[in-house]
N, C-alpha and C positions, 0 to 999 in steps of 0.2 A: 821981326821980334826974336828975341833970344830967350831960352829957358833959363831960369835962375839956377845957379850952381847947386849941386847936391851936397848937402853937408857931409863932412867926413863921418864914416861909420854907419850912415843910414842904410837900412836893409840887412844889416848883419844878423839881427835876431832871426829873420826868416831863413837866411841861408845856413845858419849854424844850428837850427832847431833839431833836437834829437828825435828821430822817428819813433813812434810808439805803435804797438799792435792795434790793428783795427777793431779787434774784439776785446782787448784788455788795455784800455788807454793808459793805465798806470805802469805799463811794462815797456822798457826800451826794446826796440826790435830792429835789428840791422839786417835781417833776412827778408826778402820779398817773395811773394807768390809768383811762380813762373807764368801763371796765366793772367792774373789781374793786376800784378805789380803792387799789391797792397802789403804793407809791413805785417809780419806775423811773428809772434813769440814762439819759443820752443814748444809750448803746449798746443799751439795751433798748427805746427808744421806737420804736413803729411808727405810721406815719401812719394815721389813721382819718378817717371822715367828719367827726367833730367831735373835736378834740384828738388824743390819742395813746392807744395801747393797748399792753399788755405782750405779749411773745411768746406766752405761754400762752393768752391770750384770743384772739389772732389765730388760733392753731392751732385752738382750739375753734370759733371762728366759721367757719373754713373747712370743718370737719367738718359743721357744721349747715347750711351753705349748699348747697342742691341745685344741681348743675351744670346748665347749660342743655342740654336734650335736644331732638332732632328729633322729628317726629311718629312715627317708627318706632323710637325708642329709642336712637339713636346720639348721641354727644357732638357738639354743634354745633361746626362748624369755625370758628375765628376768621377764616380766609381760605379760602373754598371753592375758590379758584383754585389754591392751592398744590400740591395733589396732581396736578392736571392739568398744571401747569407742569413738575413733576418727571417725569411720564410723557412729556411732549413732549420734555424734555431727554434722556431715555434714548433715545428714538427718534432724536433728532437726532444724538447721539454715535455710535450704531450706524451710521447712514447715512453720516456723515463717515468712519468707519473703512472702510466698504465702498468708498466713492469713492476713498479714499487707497490702497486695495490692489487696484484694478483694476476696480471696478464689477461688470459681469456676470461678469468673470473672477476676481473676488475669492474667495479661499479662505474668508474669513470668511463671506461670503454663502452659500457652499455648505454650511458647517457649521451655520449658524443657520436656514436655510430648512427648512420642513417637507417632508421627502421620505419617503414610506411605505417605500420600499426603497432600498438603497444602489445606487450605480452606479460604473462604472470609466471613467476617461478615459485612453486609451492614449497613448503618446508621439506618435502622429500627430494627436492632438487629437480623435479620434472617441470617442463615449461608448457604453458597452455595458453591458448588464444581465448581468453575470457574477458569480460568487462572488468573495469578497475574495481567497481564495488564488490563484485563476486570474489575477485582476487584478494582484496584486503579482508573481506569477511572470512575467508578461509585461511588467513594468516600468511598469505603469500606476499612476495616482493614484486610490486608493479613497476614496470619499465615502460614509460610512454613512448609513442611513436609520433611521427610528424602529423598524422591525422588526428592525434589526441592533443595537439597544440605544441609539440616539441619542435617548432620550426627552426630552432637553432641548429638542429642536426643537418639541415641542408647545407650549412657552411662548415660546421665543426667536423663533419665526416671527412672533409678534404685535408684535415690536419691530423687525422687519427690513423695510427697503424698499430698492429699487434706483433706480427711476425717480424723478426729482425731482417730477413731477406727482403721483405716487402718495403720497409722504410729505406733499406740500403739501395735497392734498385731505383725507387722513386727519387730519393735525394740525389743520387748520381745523375739521373736524367735531368732533374731540375738544375743542378750545377752546370751541366753541359749546355742547356737551352736558355736558361733564365738571363744570364748576362748578355747573350747575343740579342735576344728580343728587347731587353731594356735599352741596349745601345741604339737600337733602331727607333724605339718609341719614346724614350724618356721614362722617368720613374712613375709619374702619375698614370700615364696611359698603359704602361706595363701592368701596374696593379689592377687597373680596370679590366684589362684582358684576362689576367689570371683569376681574379675573383669572379668575373662574369662567366668564364669557362667552367669554374668549379660549380657555380649555381646551375648552369644549363646541364652539366653532368648529373647533378643531384636531381634535377627535375626529370631527366630521362630515367634515372633509377626509380624514382617515385612512381612514374607511370608504367614502366615496362617490367619491373622486377616483381618477385613474389611479395605480397602484402606483409608477410611475416619474415622476410629476409632481413639481413643486416649487412650493410655495405660500408667499408672504410677505405681511405687511401687518397693520395694526391694525384693519382694517375689521370683522372678526368681533366684536371687543370693542366697537366703536362701534355696531354693530347691536344688541348687548346693551343699550347705554345707551338706544337708541331704544325697544327693547322695554320697558325699565324705565319710561321716561316714559309710555308707553301704559298700563301697569299703574297707575301713580300717579294719572294723570288719571282713569282709570275708578274708582279707589278713592274719590276725593274728589268724584266726580260732575262733573268738569270737562269742558271741551270737547275730546273726543278726535279730532274731525274733522281739525284741523290736523295733529296727529301722524300720523294715518292717511294724509293727503295726502303728507306728507314721506316716510313709510315707503313708500308706493306708488310714488312717483317713484324712490326708491332701488332698489326691487325691479325696476322696469322697466329701469333702467340696468344692474342686475346681470345680467339675462338678455339685454341688447342687445349685450354685448361678450363674445366668446369667452374672453378672457384674464382676465376677472373670475371669482373663485371663488364661484359661487353656493352651493357646499357650505359654505364658511366663513361666508358671510353668513347662511345658513339656520341653521346650528348656533349661531352667536352670538346670533341673534334668539331662538331657542327657549330657550337658556340664560339670556339676560337676562330673559325673561318669567317663567321658572320661579323664578329667584332673587329677582327683584323681588316676585313673588307671595308667596313665603315671607316676605320682609321686611315686606311691607305688610299681610298678612292673618294674621300670627302672633297668637295670643291675647295680650291685654295682660298677663294674669297669667303670670309667668315667660316673658315675651316673648323675652328674649335667649336663654334655653335652647332655646326652640322654634325660633328663627331659626338658631341654631348647628346644631341637629339637622337641620333641613331642608336647609341649604346643604351640610352634610356628606353627606347622602343623595344630593344631586345629584352631588357630586364622586365619591362611591363608585361610582355608576352609570356616570359618565363613565370612571373608571379601569377598571371591568369591561369596558366596551365597547372600550377601547384594548387591554386584554390579549387579549380575544377576537379582535380584528383582527390582532394580532401573531401569534397562533396560526394564524390562517387564512392568513397570508402566509408562514409558516415552510416 
């Protein structure tokens, strides 16, 4: 058998059809996706390493590309300095507000500083440890403490400074240590370490300092960063001597001046070591879950200690 002859011009329509965008059928498209070879119009063209790709292939490629991760599971920060700059900015804004409202006499400083128990300032300027009702009945100005319900002070104290040298030293230390720790952990874990260290520092101050004392400063959280660097150096078999020297110098300074809160430094250091240990030594399998569980446990123990201290001061 023989096939019938093909009439002249048959099939020309299919061969000469103008390609159109797979997403916009009404648009001519003479460019094809480098991955799937579908026609794409200018609105659907996405730059690729070679040529262009369609939106669907770009999305699929993003899903398949594993995000860069730090050694301890965190997402690697594009700029490890950014979180530190934000923290420094918050400290700076609080300090400026305190300076603008009276410095040592600032009501803002009184409300943000960590004070285990509240106190009363009478109209003559003298401070007394009396009940709130007695204070107000005598025309005094009542400033609550943590045991009176001012629990925000446990965190706000870590962002509060009064003396210019105090904020200058702490912010310089934060600038030196913060980006290093964030580059090791990633932004989320760095913030968990910093805030966790600040809270353990405040808990130690709440338990170990005078009930009528007042404590401010970021140094507890900064000691937490120092403790974390010590853990990380030990984990990778690095040189821990330099960190121990810096830590030793800071401990000597801490106990050399009566106005420095050794309680806060000790609490921050212990908290930083614990949290960093959890982050660094969590099992690789289900690491994020183990890290979250460990940090939550530290925070729960800290909260229990705070509640117990509040009950003791009642």
